[in-house]
N, C-alpha and C positions, 0 to 999 in steps of 0.2 A: 870192909869194902868187898872182900871176896865172898863173905856169907850172903850179902845182899844180892850180889850178881848171881850166885847159885840159886837162891830162892826164887828170884824172878825168872831165871831160865827154866827152873823146875815148873813154876806156875804156867809159863808159856807152853811148854810141851804137854803138861797135864791138861790144860784147857783145850788144846787142839785135839788131844786123844779123846777127851770127854765129848767134845762136840761131834767129832767124826763117828765115834762109837754109838752115840745116841741116835744120830741120823741113820746110820746103817741098820742098827737093830730096829729102829722105829719104822723105817720105810719098808724094809724087806721082811722082817720077821713078825713084828707085833701087828702091824696094820693088816697084813694078809691073814693073820690068824684070828683077828677080831671081825673081819668083814664076812657077813653071811653070803655065800655064793648061791644058795637056794633055800627052799623052805626047810628042808631037813639036812642041808649040807653046810655045816659050820665047822671049822677046824678046831676051835676051842669055844665051848659054850660057857661064857662067863656072864654072871649077872651084872658085873661092874665093868663091862667091856668099854663103854663110852668114857667112863670116868678114868679108867686105866689109860686109854688112848690120850685123853687130855692131859693127864698128869705127866706122862712120859714126854709129851711134846713140849711141856713147859720147863724141862730141865735144860734145854739147849741154850738159852741166854746165859746161863752160868758159865758154860764153856767159852762163850764169846767174850764175856767180861774177864775171865781168867787169862785168856790168850792176849787180849788187849792190854791188860795190866802187866803181864809178864814180858812184853816186848821191850820194856824199858825205853819207850819213846812216847812223847806226849801226843803226837798225832795219831799213832796207832792206838793209844789208849782212848782218845776221843772217837776214833773210828769204831773201836769195840763197844764203847758206850752207845754210839749211834745205832750200830747194828743190833745191840741188845734191846734198845728202845723200839726199833722197828719191829723186831720179832715179838716183843710183848704187846705192842699196839696192834699187831695182826692177830695175836692169839685171843685177845679179849673179846672182839666181836664174834670170832669163830666159836669160842667157848659158850658165849651167851646164846648164840643161835642153835648150837647142838644141844645144849641143856634145855632150852625152851621146847625143842621138838621132842626130846625124850620125856620131859615132864608132861607134855600134852599127850603123848602116847600112853602114859601110865593111866590117866583118867579117862 
């Protein structure tokens, strides 16, 4: 019984830390380093900038699922599932639109 409680508490805190860390690093550090501010003014010139941006933004639902499961409450778990589904359903059209623009820009 004690092992199960510890593992769920650990997952709860790990999920929350993962979710907050990804959002802080994603919003403040990575997004501003990938956005070009001018023709020759880019903080980091990556060839895979858009793909890196999309891949880091897709890690956030894992933290939501972990914190929902680790709360040891069925309603919080369902809320975590709902929030992860909303996040994923938001990311799919965003990803398709960004990738279609970048594929069009290549040709």
